[in-house]
N, C-alpha and C positions, 0 to 999 in steps of 0.2 A: 446491469451495474453491477453495485457488488454481492447484491442477496442474490441475483442469476449466476455472479460468478461461482461465489458460495456454496449455490443449489448443485454446481456442475463439480463440486469441488476442486475446485482450483484456489489457489492461494492468489491472496487484494494485491496491491502495492497502490495506496491512494497516489494523489500526485497536486499540492498545492500552490503551485508555481507558474499560475493562467492567472489573466483578469479576473474569472470569476470564482476567486479566490476571496475569503472574507474570515473575519476575527473567529476562532474559534473553526474552521473548514476539517482542520486535522482530525481534534477532537471530535467531529462530527465523521468525519470516514471511518474512524478509530472503532466508534459504538455502533456503525452499520456492517460490522467486518470486516473492514481492509486490514492486514494484519500490521503493517506500517506505513509509513507517511513518508513522500518525500517533496521537496520544496525545489529542488531542481533536478531538469535531468542530467545533470553529468552525477551526480548520486546515485542513478541508477543502476551502472556496472555493479558498485559496490554491495549494493542492496541485495542484489541480484545472486552477488557472491555467499553472502549472510544467508542468504532465504535458503543457497545449496548448503551452507555447513551445516542448520539448524538442521535442514531434513536428514541428512548422513544423519547429527546426533541424537535425533527419535528415535 
């Protein structure tokens, strides 16, 4: 999960668009270490582009 990915130095995007999602799920994912959270797969490409820009700015 998130902890393993972060421990490996990976960036994490949380996803709350599935049936297992619940109120407060996005907050829980962020608190667990997700850098950002999306609700729809259609948001993934834009989010990846934004993460790439954030990396270049760092």
